[in-house]
VEXDREN-2710 file (C-alpha; in Angstrom, 1 decimal):
% VEXDREN-2710
k/r/px/py/pz
1/MET/-87.2/90.6/41.3
2/LYS/-85.5/90.7/44.8
3/ASP/-82.8/88.4/45.7
4/SER/-83.6/85.8/48.4
5/PRO/-81.8/86.0/51.7
6/ARG/-79.8/82.9/50.5
7/ASN/-78.2/85.1/47.8
8/THR/-77.4/88.2/49.9
9/GLY/-75.5/89.2/52.9
10/PRO/-72.2/88.0/54.4
11/TYR/-72.8/84.3/53.6
12/THR/-72.8/84.9/50.0
13/GLU/-69.4/86.8/50.1
14/ILE/-68.0/83.6/52.2
15/ARG/-69.4/81.3/49.4
16/ASN/-67.8/83.4/46.7
17/THR/-64.5/83.5/48.5
18/LEU/-64.5/79.8/48.9
19/LEU/-65.3/79.5/45.2
20/TRP/-62.1/81.3/44.5
21/ILE/-59.8/80.1/46.8
22/LEU/-60.6/76.1/47.0
23/PRO/-59.3/75.5/43.3
24/ILE/-56.1/77.5/44.1
25/LEU/-55.6/75.3/47.2
26/PHE/-56.1/72.3/45.1
27/LEU/-53.7/73.3/42.4
28/MET/-51.0/74.2/45.4
29/LEU/-51.6/70.5/46.9
30/PHE/-51.0/68.9/43.7
31/TRP/-47.9/70.7/42.8
32/MET/-46.6/69.9/46.3
33/SER/-47.3/66.2/45.6
34/ARG/-45.6/66.3/42.4
35/ASN/-42.5/67.8/44.0
36/TYR/-42.6/65.7/47.3
37/VAL/-39.5/63.9/48.3
38/PRO/-40.1/61.3/50.8
39/GLU/-38.0/61.2/54.1
40/THR/-34.3/60.0/53.5
41/PRO/-32.4/58.2/56.3
42/ASP/-28.9/58.8/57.0
43/ILE/-26.7/55.5/57.2
44/PRO/-23.0/55.0/58.2
45/TYR/-20.5/54.9/55.5
46/SER/-19.5/51.2/56.5
47/ASP/-23.2/50.1/55.9
48/PHE/-23.1/52.0/52.6
49/ILE/-20.1/49.7/51.4
50/ALA/-21.8/46.5/52.8
51/LEU/-24.9/47.4/50.9
52/VAL/-22.9/48.0/47.6
53/GLU/-20.9/44.8/48.2
54/ALA/-24.3/43.0/48.6
55/ASP/-25.4/44.3/45.3
56/ASN/-28.5/46.1/47.1
57/VAL/-27.6/49.6/45.5
58/THR/-28.5/50.4/42.0
59/ARG/-27.8/54.0/41.8
60/VAL/-25.7/56.5/43.6
61/GLU/-25.6/60.4/43.1
62/PHE/-22.3/62.5/44.3
63/SER/-23.1/66.0/45.5
64/GLY/-20.0/67.3/47.4
65/ASP/-19.2/65.0/50.1
66/VAL/-22.9/63.8/50.3
67/ILE/-23.9/60.4/48.7
68/ARG/-27.4/59.6/47.8
69/GLY/-28.4/56.1/46.7
70/GLU/-31.3/54.0/45.5
71/LEU/-31.9/50.4/46.9
72/GLY/-32.8/47.5/44.7
73/ASN/-34.5/45.8/47.8
74/PRO/-36.6/48.2/49.9
75/ARG/-36.3/45.9/52.8
76/ALA/-32.6/46.1/53.0
77/LEU/-32.8/48.9/55.7
78/GLY/-35.8/47.3/57.3
79/ALA/-34.5/47.1/60.5
80/THR/-37.0/49.5/62.1
81/GLY/-40.0/48.1/60.4
82/GLN/-40.0/50.6/57.6
83/ASN/-39.1/50.3/53.9
84/TYR/-36.7/52.8/52.3
85/SER/-36.1/53.1/48.7
86/ARG/-33.3/55.6/49.0
87/PHE/-30.6/56.6/51.8
88/ARG/-28.0/59.1/52.3
89/THR/-24.4/59.0/53.7
90/ARG/-21.3/61.1/53.5
91/ILE/-17.8/60.3/52.2
92/PRO/-15.2/60.1/55.1
93/GLN/-12.8/63.0/55.3
94/GLY/-9.7/62.8/52.9
95/GLY/-12.1/60.5/50.6
96/ASP/-11.9/56.7/49.8
97/PRO/-9.8/55.9/46.9
98/ASP/-11.4/52.5/46.6
99/LEU/-14.9/53.5/46.4
100/LEU/-15.3/54.0/42.5
101/PRO/-13.8/50.7/41.7
102/ILE/-16.1/48.9/44.1
103/LEU/-19.1/50.8/42.4
104/ARG/-17.9/49.7/39.1
105/GLN/-17.3/46.4/40.0
106/HIS/-20.7/45.9/41.3
107/ARG/-22.3/47.5/38.3
108/VAL/-23.6/50.5/40.1
109/THR/-24.8/53.5/38.1
110/VAL/-22.9/56.7/39.2
111/ASP/-24.1/60.5/38.7
112/VAL/-22.1/63.7/39.7
113/LEU/-24.4/66.7/40.9
114/PRO/-23.6/70.2/42.0
115/ALA/-22.6/70.6/45.7
116/GLU/-25.5/71.2/48.0
117/GLU/-26.2/74.7/49.1
118/SER/-27.7/76.0/52.1
119/GLY/-31.3/77.7/52.0
120/GLN/-33.0/75.0/50.6
121/GLY/-36.2/76.0/52.7
122/TRP/-35.9/79.6/51.3
123/ARG/-35.9/78.1/47.7
124/ILE/-39.0/76.2/48.4
125/LEU/-40.7/79.3/49.9
126/LEU/-39.5/81.2/46.8
127/SER/-41.2/78.8/44.5
128/LEU/-44.3/79.1/46.5
129/LEU/-44.4/82.8/46.3
130/PRO/-46.0/83.3/43.0
131/LEU/-49.0/80.9/44.2
132/LEU/-49.4/82.8/47.5
133/LEU/-49.4/86.1/45.5
134/LEU/-52.3/84.5/43.4
135/VAL/-54.3/83.5/46.2
136/TYR/-54.0/87.0/47.8
137/PHE/-55.1/88.7/44.6
138/VAL/-58.0/86.3/44.2
139/TRP/-59.0/87.0/47.9
140/PHE/-58.7/90.8/47.3
141/MET/-61.2/90.5/44.2
142/SER/-63.5/88.4/46.3
143/ARG/-63.8/91.3/48.8
144/GLY/-65.4/93.3/45.9
145/VAL/-62.8/96.0/45.6
146/PHE/-61.5/95.4/42.1
147/ARG/-65.2/94.6/41.2
148/GLY/-66.3/98.0/42.3
149/LEU/-63.6/99.8/40.7
150/SER/-64.2/98.0/37.4
151/GLY/-68.1/98.7/37.5
152/GLY/-69.4/95.3/38.6
153/ASP/-70.2/96.4/42.0
154/PRO/-70.4/100.3/42.6
155/ARG/-70.9/99.7/46.2
156/GLY/-67.3/98.6/46.3
157/ILE/-65.8/102.3/45.6
158/GLY/-67.5/103.5/48.7
159/LYS/-66.1/100.7/50.7
160/LEU/-62.6/101.6/49.4
161/VAL/-62.6/105.3/49.4
162/SER/-63.3/105.9/53.2
163/THR/-63.1/109.6/53.3
164/PRO/-59.4/110.9/54.6
165/SER/-61.0/113.7/56.8
166/ARG/-59.7/114.9/60.0
167/VAL/-62.2/114.8/62.9
168/GLU/-62.2/116.7/65.9
169/GLU/-64.9/116.0/68.6
170/ARG/-64.5/119.7/70.1
171/PRO/-61.6/121.8/69.1
172/GLU/-59.7/123.4/71.7
173/VAL/-59.0/126.6/69.5
174/THR/-61.5/129.3/70.2
175/PHE/-61.6/133.0/69.0
176/ALA/-59.3/134.0/71.9
177/ASP/-56.6/132.1/69.9
178/VAL/-57.4/134.0/66.8
179/ALA/-55.5/137.6/67.1
180/GLY/-57.0/140.3/64.8
181/GLN/-59.7/139.5/62.0
182/GLU/-62.1/141.2/64.4
183/ASN/-64.6/142.0/61.1
184/ALA/-64.3/138.2/60.2
185/LYS/-65.2/137.0/64.0
186/ARG/-68.1/139.3/64.1
187/GLU/-69.4/137.8/60.6
188/VAL/-69.4/134.4/61.8
189/ALA/-70.3/134.8/65.4
190/GLU/-74.0/134.5/64.5
191/LEU/-73.4/130.9/63.3
192/ILE/-72.6/130.1/66.9
193/GLU/-76.2/131.2/68.2
194/PHE/-77.6/128.9/65.4
195/LEU/-75.6/125.9/66.3
196/GLU/-76.5/126.2/69.9
197/HIS/-80.2/127.5/69.8
198/PRO/-81.5/126.5/66.1
199/GLU/-85.0/126.3/67.4
200/ARG/-85.0/130.0/68.0
201/PHE/-84.1/130.8/64.3
202/ARG/-86.7/128.1/63.0
203/ARG/-89.5/129.8/65.1
204/MET/-88.9/133.1/63.2
205/GLY/-88.8/131.2/60.0
206/ALA/-85.0/132.2/59.4
207/GLU/-82.5/130.2/57.6
208/VAL/-78.9/130.5/58.5
209/PRO/-76.6/130.2/55.4
210/ARG/-75.5/126.7/55.0
211/GLY/-72.4/127.5/53.0
212/ILE/-69.8/130.2/54.3
213/LEU/-66.7/131.0/52.0
214/LEU/-63.6/132.2/53.6
215/MET/-61.7/134.2/51.3
216/GLY/-58.3/135.8/51.8
217/PRO/-54.3/135.8/50.8
218/PRO/-52.6/132.6/52.1
219/GLY/-51.6/132.6/55.6
220/THR/-54.6/135.0/57.0
221/GLY/-55.9/132.1/59.1
222/LYS/-58.9/130.8/57.2
223/THR/-58.4/127.3/58.6
224/LEU/-57.7/128.8/62.1
225/MET/-61.0/130.9/62.0
226/ALA/-62.9/127.7/60.9
227/ARG/-61.6/125.7/63.8
228/ALA/-62.2/128.5/66.4
229/LEU/-65.8/128.5/65.0
230/ALA/-66.4/124.9/65.8
231/GLY/-64.4/125.5/69.3
232/GLU/-66.8/128.2/70.3
233/ALA/-69.8/126.5/69.4
234/GLY/-68.4/123.3/71.0
235/VAL/-69.5/121.0/68.0
236/PRO/-67.8/118.3/66.0
237/PHE/-65.4/119.5/63.2
238/PHE/-64.9/117.7/60.1
239/SER/-61.9/119.0/58.0
240/ILE/-60.6/117.9/54.6
241/SER/-58.7/119.4/51.9
242/GLY/-60.3/119.5/48.5
243/SER/-57.4/117.8/46.8
244/ALA/-58.4/114.8/48.8
245/PHE/-61.6/114.1/46.8
246/ILE/-59.5/113.9/43.6
247/GLU/-58.5/110.5/42.6
248/VAL/-57.9/108.7/39.2
249/PHE/-61.0/106.6/39.1
250/VAL/-64.1/108.7/38.2
251/GLY/-66.6/108.4/41.0
252/VAL/-64.3/108.4/44.1
253/GLY/-64.6/112.1/44.7
254/ALA/-68.5/111.9/44.8
255/ALA/-68.4/108.8/47.1
256/ARG/-66.2/110.4/49.4
257/VAL/-68.3/113.7/49.4
258/ARG/-71.5/111.5/50.2
259/ASN/-69.6/109.8/53.1
260/LEU/-68.1/113.0/54.6
261/PHE/-71.6/114.7/54.5
262/GLN/-73.3/111.5/55.9
263/GLN/-70.8/111.5/58.8
264/ALA/-71.5/115.2/59.4
265/LYS/-75.3/114.6/59.7
266/GLN/-75.0/111.9/62.0
267/SER/-73.0/114.1/64.2
268/ALA/-75.2/117.1/63.9
269/PRO/-74.9/120.0/65.1
270/SER/-71.6/119.9/63.3
271/ILE/-69.3/121.9/61.1
272/VAL/-67.9/120.6/57.7
273/PHE/-64.6/122.6/56.5
274/VAL/-63.2/122.2/53.0
275/ASP/-59.8/123.7/52.6
276/GLU/-58.5/124.7/49.1
277/LEU/-62.1/124.6/47.5
278/ASP/-60.7/125.8/44.4
279/SER/-59.0/122.5/43.7
280/ILE/-62.5/120.8/42.9
281/GLY/-64.8/124.1/42.5
282/ARG/-63.2/125.6/39.4
283/THR/-65.8/126.5/36.7
284/ARG/-67.0/123.3/34.8
285/GLY/-66.8/122.6/31.3
286/THR/-63.7/124.7/30.8
287/GLY/-60.1/124.3/29.7
288/LEU/-58.3/123.6/26.3
289/GLY/-59.1/119.9/26.5
290/GLY/-62.3/120.1/28.2
291/GLY/-63.6/119.5/31.8
292/HIS/-62.1/116.8/34.1
293/ASP/-64.7/114.1/34.7
294/GLU/-63.7/113.3/38.0
295/ARG/-63.5/116.9/39.4
296/GLU/-66.9/117.7/37.9
297/GLN/-68.6/114.9/39.4
298/THR/-67.2/115.7/42.7
299/LEU/-68.2/119.4/42.3
300/ASN/-71.8/118.2/41.5
301/GLN/-72.1/116.0/44.4
302/ILE/-71.2/118.8/46.7
303/LEU/-73.8/120.9/45.0
304/ALA/-76.4/118.2/45.5
305/GLU/-75.4/117.8/49.1
306/LEU/-75.7/121.4/49.7
307/ASP/-79.1/121.3/48.3
308/GLY/-80.1/118.3/50.0
309/PHE/-79.9/119.6/53.7
310/ASP/-83.2/119.2/55.8
311/LYS/-84.1/122.2/57.7
312/LYS/-83.7/120.4/61.0
313/GLU/-80.2/119.6/60.1
314/SER/-77.7/121.7/62.0
315/VAL/-74.8/121.4/59.8
316/ILE/-72.9/124.2/58.5
317/VAL/-70.4/124.0/55.6
318/LEU/-67.2/126.2/55.5
319/ALA/-64.9/126.4/52.7
320/ALA/-61.6/128.3/52.1
321/THR/-59.9/129.7/49.0
322/ASN/-57.4/132.3/47.9
323/ARG/-58.9/132.0/44.2
324/PRO/-62.5/133.0/44.3
325/ASP/-62.2/134.3/40.8
326/VAL/-61.9/130.7/39.4
327/LEU/-65.0/129.2/41.5
328/ASP/-68.1/127.8/39.5
329/PRO/-71.0/130.3/39.7
330/ALA/-73.2/127.4/40.8
331/LEU/-71.1/127.4/44.1
332/LEU/-71.7/131.0/44.8
333/ARG/-75.5/131.2/44.3
334/PRO/-77.9/131.8/47.2
335/GLY/-78.5/128.6/49.1
336/ARG/-74.9/127.5/48.9
337/PHE/-71.8/129.6/49.3
338/ASP/-73.7/132.6/49.5
339/ARG/-72.0/134.4/52.6
340/HIS/-68.6/135.5/51.8
341/VAL/-66.0/136.4/54.6
342/THR/-62.9/138.1/53.6
343/LEU/-59.9/137.8/56.0
344/ASP/-57.4/140.8/55.0
345/LEU/-53.8/140.9/55.8
346/PRO/-53.6/142.4/59.3
347/ASP/-53.1/146.1/59.9
348/ARG/-50.6/147.3/62.4
349/LYS/-53.0/146.8/65.3
350/ASP/-53.8/143.3/64.4
351/ARG/-50.0/142.6/63.8
352/LEU/-49.3/143.7/67.4
353/ALA/-52.1/141.5/68.6
354/ILE/-50.8/138.4/66.8
355/LEU/-47.2/139.2/67.6
356/GLN/-48.3/139.3/71.4
357/LEU/-50.1/136.1/70.9
358/TYR/-47.5/133.9/69.6
359/ALA/-44.7/135.5/71.8
360/LYS/-46.5/134.3/75.0
361/LYS/-44.8/130.9/74.8
362/SER/-41.2/132.4/74.7
363/PRO/-39.2/134.6/77.0
364/LEU/-38.7/138.0/75.6
365/HIS/-35.7/140.2/76.7
366/GLU/-36.8/143.7/78.0
367/ASP/-35.3/145.5/74.8
368/VAL/-37.9/143.9/72.7
369/ASP/-40.4/146.3/71.5
370/LEU/-43.2/144.4/69.9
371/GLU/-45.0/147.6/68.8
372/ALA/-42.2/148.9/66.7
373/LEU/-41.8/145.5/65.4
374/ALA/-45.5/145.5/64.3
375/SER/-45.0/148.9/62.6
376/GLY/-42.0/147.5/60.8
377/THR/-43.6/144.5/59.3
378/PRO/-46.4/145.9/56.8
379/GLY/-47.8/143.0/54.4
380/PHE/-46.8/140.3/56.8
381/SER/-49.7/137.7/57.1
382/GLY/-50.3/136.0/60.4
383/ALA/-48.4/132.8/59.5
384/GLU/-45.4/134.9/58.5
385/LEU/-45.5/136.8/61.9
386/LYS/-45.8/133.4/63.5
387/ASN/-42.9/132.3/61.5
388/LEU/-41.1/135.5/62.7
389/VAL/-41.2/134.7/66.2
390/ASN/-40.3/131.1/65.6
391/GLU/-37.4/132.1/63.6
392/ALA/-36.2/134.3/66.4
393/ALA/-36.5/131.7/68.9
394/VAL/-34.5/129.3/67.0
395/LYS/-31.6/132.0/66.5
396/ALA/-31.9/132.8/70.5
397/ALA/-31.6/129.0/70.9
398/GLU/-28.8/128.4/68.8
399/ARG/-26.9/131.1/70.7
400/ASN/-27.9/129.3/74.0
401/ALA/-29.6/132.6/75.3
402/GLU/-32.0/132.8/78.0
403/ALA/-34.4/135.1/76.3
404/ILE/-35.5/136.3/72.6
405/GLN/-33.5/139.8/72.1
406/ASP/-34.6/142.4/69.7
407/GLN/-31.5/141.7/67.6
408/ASP/-33.1/138.0/67.0
409/LEU/-36.4/139.5/65.8
410/GLN/-34.7/141.9/63.4
411/GLU/-32.6/139.1/61.8
412/ALA/-35.7/136.9/61.5
413/ARG/-37.5/139.8/59.9
414/ASP/-34.7/140.4/57.4
415/LYS/-34.6/136.7/56.6
416/ILE/-38.3/136.5/55.8
417/MET/-38.3/140.0/53.8
418/LEU/-34.9/139.8/51.9
419/GLY/-34.1/136.0/52.1
420/ASN/-31.2/133.9/53.4
421/VAL/-27.7/135.1/53.3
422/ARG/-25.7/133.5/50.2
423/SER/-22.2/132.8/50.4
424/LEU/-20.8/134.2/47.0
425/ILE/-17.2/134.9/46.0
426/ILE/-17.5/138.5/44.2
427/GLN/-14.6/139.9/42.7
428/PRO/-13.5/143.7/43.8
429/GLU/-14.8/145.3/40.6
430/GLU/-17.9/143.8/40.6
431/ARG/-18.4/144.5/44.5
432/ARG/-17.5/148.0/43.7
433/ARG/-20.3/148.2/41.0
434/LEU/-22.7/146.4/43.3
435/ALA/-22.0/149.0/46.1
436/ILE/-22.3/151.9/43.5
437/HIS/-25.6/150.5/42.3
438/GLU/-27.4/150.2/45.8
439/ALA/-25.9/153.4/47.0
440/GLY/-27.7/155.0/44.1
441/HIS/-31.0/153.3/45.2
442/ALA/-30.3/154.3/48.8
443/LEU/-29.5/157.9/48.2
444/VAL/-32.4/158.7/45.9
445/ALA/-35.0/156.7/48.4
446/TYR/-33.6/159.0/51.2
447/SER/-33.9/162.2/49.2
448/LEU/-37.3/162.1/47.8
449/PRO/-40.1/163.5/50.1
450/ASN/-43.0/161.1/48.7
451/ALA/-40.8/157.7/48.9
452/ASP/-41.2/155.3/51.7
453/PRO/-38.7/155.5/54.6
454/LEU/-35.5/153.9/54.0
455/TYR/-35.0/150.6/56.2
456/LYS/-31.8/148.9/55.1
457/VAL/-29.4/148.8/52.4
458/THR/-26.8/145.8/51.8
459/ILE/-24.7/144.4/49.2
460/ILE/-24.7/140.8/51.1
461/PRO/-26.1/138.5/48.6
462/ARG/-29.5/137.4/50.1
463/GLY/-32.2/135.4/48.4
464/ARG/-32.0/135.8/44.5
465/ALA/-30.4/139.2/44.7
466/LEU/-26.9/140.3/45.0
467/GLY/-27.8/143.6/46.8
468/VAL/-31.0/144.9/48.2
469/THR/-32.2/148.4/49.2
470/HIS/-35.4/147.9/51.3
471/GLN/-37.9/150.5/52.3
472/LEU/-40.8/150.3/54.9
473/PRO/-43.8/152.2/54.7
474/GLU/-44.8/154.6/57.7
475/GLY/-48.4/153.3/57.8
476/GLU/-50.9/151.0/55.9
477/ARG/-51.5/152.1/52.3
478/TYR/-54.9/151.4/50.7
479/THR/-54.5/153.7/47.5
480/LEU/-51.3/154.7/45.7
481/ALA/-50.8/158.4/44.7
482/GLU/-49.3/159.5/41.6
483/ASP/-46.6/161.4/43.1
484/TYR/-45.8/158.4/45.5
485/LEU/-45.8/156.2/42.2
486/ARG/-43.4/158.5/40.4
487/ASP/-40.9/158.5/43.1
488/ARG/-40.9/154.8/43.2
489/LEU/-39.9/154.8/39.5
490/THR/-37.0/157.1/40.3
491/ILE/-35.8/155.0/42.9
492/MET/-35.8/152.0/40.6
493/MET/-34.0/153.7/37.9
494/ALA/-31.4/155.0/40.3
495/GLY/-29.1/152.0/40.7
496/ARG/-28.6/152.0/36.7
497/VAL/-27.9/155.8/36.7
498/ALA/-25.3/155.5/39.3
499/GLU/-23.6/152.6/37.5
500/ARG/-23.4/154.8/34.6
501/LEU/-22.2/158.2/36.2
502/PHE/-19.3/156.2/38.1
503/THR/-18.1/153.6/35.5
504/GLY/-19.3/154.9/32.3
505/SER/-20.9/151.8/31.4
506/LEU/-24.3/149.6/32.2
507/SER/-24.5/146.1/33.6
508/SER/-27.2/143.4/33.8
509/GLY/-27.5/144.1/37.6
510/ALA/-30.5/146.5/36.7
511/GLU/-32.7/143.7/34.9
512/GLY/-34.9/143.3/37.9
513/ASP/-35.4/147.1/38.3
514/ILE/-36.3/147.5/34.6
515/HIS/-38.8/144.8/34.8
516/GLU/-40.6/146.2/37.9
517/ALA/-40.3/149.8/36.7
518/THR/-41.9/148.8/33.3
519/ALA/-44.6/146.8/34.9
520/LEU/-45.5/149.8/37.4
521/ALA/-45.5/152.4/34.5
522/ARG/-47.9/150.1/32.5
523/ALA/-50.2/149.6/35.4
524/MET/-50.0/153.5/35.8
525/VAL/-51.0/154.1/32.1
526/THR/-53.3/151.4/31.3
527/ARG/-55.2/150.7/34.7
528/TRP/-55.0/153.9/36.6
529/GLY/-55.4/156.7/34.1
530/MET/-52.2/158.5/35.0
531/ASP/-51.2/159.7/31.6
532/PRO/-52.7/163.0/30.5
533/GLU/-52.5/162.1/26.8
534/ILE/-54.4/158.7/27.1
535/GLY/-56.6/159.7/30.1
536/ALA/-58.9/157.7/32.2
537/VAL/-59.3/154.6/29.8
538/ASP/-59.0/151.0/30.7
539/LEU/-56.5/149.8/28.0
540/THR/-55.5/146.5/30.0
541/GLN/-55.5/143.2/28.0
542/SER/-58.1/140.6/29.3
543/GLU/-57.2/138.9/32.4
544/ALA/-59.2/135.7/31.9
545/GLN/-57.3/132.8/32.4
546/PRO/-57.0/130.6/29.2
547/PHE/-56.6/127.2/31.0
548/LEU/-60.0/128.0/32.6
549/GLY/-61.7/128.1/29.3
550/MET/-62.7/131.8/29.5
551/GLU/-60.3/132.7/26.6
552/ILE/-58.2/130.8/24.2
553/THR/-56.4/133.7/22.7
554/ARG/-55.3/136.8/24.6
555/ALA/-56.8/139.2/22.2
556/ARG/-56.2/142.9/22.6
557/LEU/-59.1/144.8/23.4
558/PHE/-58.0/148.1/21.8
559/SER/-56.6/149.5/18.4
560/GLU/-53.0/149.5/17.1
561/HIS/-52.9/153.4/17.6
562/SER/-53.8/153.0/21.1
563/ALA/-51.2/150.3/21.8
564/GLU/-48.7/152.6/20.3
565/ALA/-49.7/155.5/22.7
566/VAL/-49.5/153.2/25.5
567/ASP/-46.1/152.1/24.7
568/GLN/-45.0/155.8/24.2
569/ALA/-46.6/156.7/27.4
570/ILE/-44.9/153.9/29.4
571/GLU/-41.4/154.8/27.9
572/SER/-42.0/158.5/28.7
573/LEU/-42.8/157.7/32.5
574/VAL/-39.7/155.4/32.6
575/ASP/-37.4/158.0/30.8
576/ASP/-38.8/160.8/33.3
577/ALA/-37.9/158.8/36.2
578/GLU/-34.5/158.0/34.9
579/SER/-33.9/161.7/34.0
580/LYS/-35.0/162.8/37.6
581/ALA/-32.6/160.0/39.2
582/SER/-29.8/161.2/37.1
583/GLU/-30.4/165.0/38.2
584/ILE/-30.3/163.9/41.9
585/LEU/-27.2/161.8/41.8
586/GLU/-25.3/164.5/39.6
587/LYS/-25.7/167.0/42.1
588/ASN/-25.0/164.6/44.9
589/LEU/-21.8/162.9/43.5
590/ASP/-19.7/163.3/46.8
591/ASN/-22.8/161.9/49.0
592/LEU/-23.0/159.0/46.5
593/GLU/-19.3/158.3/46.8
594/LYS/-19.3/158.3/50.6
595/LEU/-22.3/156.0/50.8
596/ALA/-20.8/153.6/48.3
597/ARG/-17.4/153.5/50.0
598/ALA/-19.3/152.8/53.3
599/LEU/-21.1/149.9/52.0
600/GLU/-17.8/148.4/50.4
601/ASP/-16.5/148.5/53.9
602/ARG/-19.5/147.7/56.3
603/GLU/-21.6/145.7/53.5
604/SER/-25.0/146.6/55.4
605/LEU/-26.1/150.2/56.6
606/ASP/-29.5/150.8/58.1
607/ALA/-31.4/154.1/58.0
608/GLY/-29.7/155.8/60.7
609/GLU/-26.1/154.8/59.4
610/VAL/-27.1/156.2/56.0
611/GLY/-28.3/159.6/57.7
612/GLU/-25.0/159.8/59.6
613/ILE/-22.9/159.4/56.2
614/LEU/-25.0/161.8/54.4
615/GLY/-25.1/164.3/57.2
616/SER/-27.8/165.9/59.3
617/GLY/-30.7/164.7/57.2
618/ARG/-32.3/165.6/53.9
619/GLU/-31.7/169.1/53.9
620/ASN/-28.0/168.2/52.6
621/LEU/-29.4/166.8/49.7
622/VAL/-31.2/168.0/46.5
623/ASN/-35.0/168.1/47.0
624/PHE/-37.3/168.8/44.2
625/PRO/-40.6/170.7/44.4
626/PRO/-43.8/168.8/44.0
627/ARG/-45.1/168.0/40.7
628/SER/-47.8/170.2/39.1
629/ALA/-51.4/169.1/38.4
630/ASP/-50.5/167.8/34.9
631/GLY/-47.7/165.6/36.2
632/LYS/-44.9/167.4/34.7
END
């Protein structure tokens, strides 16, 4: 049975509000009437004494220098036509020694109260505060908010949780503001035609994908790419983070999803962008404790909205994540986020374009070589390159320079790659050991033909390290050769070997080197099949995430015999690397000593300075012939 108009609409809300508030108002009026004190007139002290002597005062109260009294005859102060039962006066300065005898003589009851304090009005307001809060609470309930959260009015949730999305009518960012990522631009460019001319695709019976998933490492420009797409198409852009859908109350996230998509449909053609999709799109029904009801309901609502698009609605949904492996399969099936666009870390050409883009706003000195900087920043993301230019600008501003110099860019790169410089007091013995350790890394890295070129070696504490030997690859590497990996192992073990050769003992400074060398050797054996005895067999443990419910125990997928063989192969690789490093350093002890002393004196050496210390080049060092096919 439908409700009549009298029982629905805004009038019902007003009526319900009054039904809650009016009883509270009556209670407040009753409380105030019980505590109401009529107006008390002030009279001269001489009139007060006259009233006492006329036996018109029955009671007085002393509060400091204030006297309040009660009259036996209310008309005693009726000169103005009013009747008063109380009065107030003040004791003269210095007091009146005859007052108490007069009061006793006329049988007046005397009370002594604490002296009056200022702020009487504030005390009254504070006493009313609980009632005011109660009124506000009742009014809030009448609006349907608490009723909605408790289940009495589900529509209250939708009113409470307006979608916290960012809306841009037409983003100013275009593809011209996205340097590099040409492959990704080409993949999403056809969506612009669909948004501008949807009838062309409908006439051919084509359906452009509704969901586009942007994947890639952090900082590669996924959000920027989505905004640029909306800017190129000239359509409204609705952006929201996936975590904004998650609330403690079940159903809030689903209501926000409905709200967001409703706004997008009303503004069609438009683009909806959901950042960090993995925060709500993880595989459902997983985990040690089961699924999260709010997250799963939110995900279900997103799936329903993607399926509920009408063919005439020109709305495209973009999402970004750097964890596509944890997404629910239902999100990735055809008809939903079935088109995947990968944004990779930029190569040298793209890094140069990104640096040129961000350097446009800053004055550059003529000694700045952006091409060399792009070559020397392999593995940097677009966000890191932007940060590099900004850090250099900050350093130039601190020096009050007129332009950014190459030195500013180099220091900014070192800060990003190596960490901030730390001020530590290092004892001379420990400083000597640290210089020998890093000199061992640098000398072996400089001598091996398959190693990456040496960039810098320093014993200045940076980041979490006391010393750093840094290498930069000459170009982009997409596969790693065995010879290159073995040389990396040798370089990692060289610091430990140098310490043992010069000091006759070892230290904990090689902890990080040992950890990285062991991890690399394990990957060579179990993942890449680079041990001739074990062969091309995948002996990695399951990489499933236990908290995603894919695996509760990390069971080993091979026998004890194979595990023992893996351990022996890893140990053999690390031992071979340590033996090779020892052989190189033993034959170059003089060069190692010179390099260590130079590090103690200068603290930091670049590749050119290392070359000057070691002689004309690698020909002065011991070079080893390439390995045979069996790796020995």
